[in-house]
Structures are given as C-alpha cells and as structure tokens.
C-alpha positions as CSV (number, residue, x, y, z in Angstrom):
1,M,-154.2,-20.7,31.7
2,V,-155.5,-18.4,29.1
3,M,-156.1,-15.6,31.5
4,S,-152.3,-15.7,32.6
5,T,-151.5,-15.3,29.1
6,I,-153.7,-12.3,28.4
7,N,-152.5,-10.6,31.7
8,N,-148.9,-10.7,30.1
9,L,-149.9,-8.8,27.1
10,F,-149.2,-5.1,26.4
11,T,-151.4,-2.9,24.4
12,V,-149.7,-0.2,22.0
13,K,-150.9,2.5,24.5
14,D,-149.0,0.8,27.2
15,A,-145.8,0.4,25.2
16,A,-146.0,4.0,24.1
17,R,-146.4,5.1,27.7
18,E,-143.5,2.9,28.9
19,L,-141.2,4.1,25.9
20,G,-142.3,7.8,26.0
21,V,-143.2,7.9,22.3
22,T,-146.7,8.1,20.6
23,D,-149.0,5.2,19.9
24,S,-148.7,5.6,16.1
25,R,-144.8,5.6,16.3
26,I,-145.1,2.2,18.3
27,R,-147.6,1.0,15.5
28,Q,-145.1,1.8,12.7
29,I,-142.0,0.2,14.6
30,C,-144.2,-3.0,15.0
31,I,-145.0,-3.0,11.4
32,D,-141.3,-2.2,10.0
33,H,-139.8,-4.9,12.5
34,S,-142.6,-7.5,12.5
35,I,-143.1,-7.2,16.2
36,G,-146.3,-8.2,18.1
37,M,-149.5,-9.7,16.8
38,I,-152.9,-8.6,15.9
39,L,-155.7,-9.7,18.4
40,G,-159.2,-8.6,17.0
41,R,-158.5,-5.0,15.9
42,D,-155.7,-4.4,18.1
43,R,-152.0,-5.0,18.2
44,V,-150.7,-6.7,21.3
45,L,-147.2,-7.2,22.6
46,T,-145.5,-9.9,24.8
47,P,-143.0,-9.0,27.4
48,K,-140.2,-10.5,24.8
49,D,-141.7,-8.1,22.1
50,M,-141.3,-5.2,24.6
51,E,-137.8,-6.0,25.0
52,K,-137.2,-5.9,21.3
53,L,-138.8,-2.5,21.1
54,K,-136.6,-1.2,23.8
55,K,-133.4,-2.3,21.8
56,I,-134.5,-0.7,18.6
57,P,-132.8,2.8,18.2
58,R,-135.2,5.7,17.8
59,K,-134.5,8.5,15.7
60,I,-135.3,11.9,17.4
61,G,-136.7,15.0,15.8
62,R,-137.5,16.0,12.2
63,P,-135.7,14.4,9.3
64,K,-133.0,16.5,7.6
65,T,-133.6,17.9,4.3
66,E,-131.3,18.0,1.4
67,N,-130.4,21.6,0.3
C-alpha cells in the first residue's frame, strides 16, 4: 500500500517539466499557496496538488517598473 502511494507522487522537477516552468518557480508557487508536502528534504506533490498548480494563473515576463 505504501508503494502505490509513493508511485503517485510527483517531484518539483516533474511538475516543472509538465507545466513548462523552472523548478524554483514551482517551489515558490507551492510555498505561496501551501501546496504539496515536504518529504525528507524534497517537496512532493500528489495528483490533486498538480491539479491545483495547473489552475493557478502564471504571470509571464518581467514585472513592469514604475516610471
């Protein structure tokens, strides 16, 4: 039973590859929105967490500066 649970988990690297963003951006989104859990030293995501990540709008590009 434990093995089936472990097989359904995604790493930050897996999530980044699937969503087309960097690992560090996935980590930041997870921290900001309390998504995923820490397992040892790594953050892992369930399929439900992946759905949450996909629904979060992503800002593209450099932030605008005030003139």
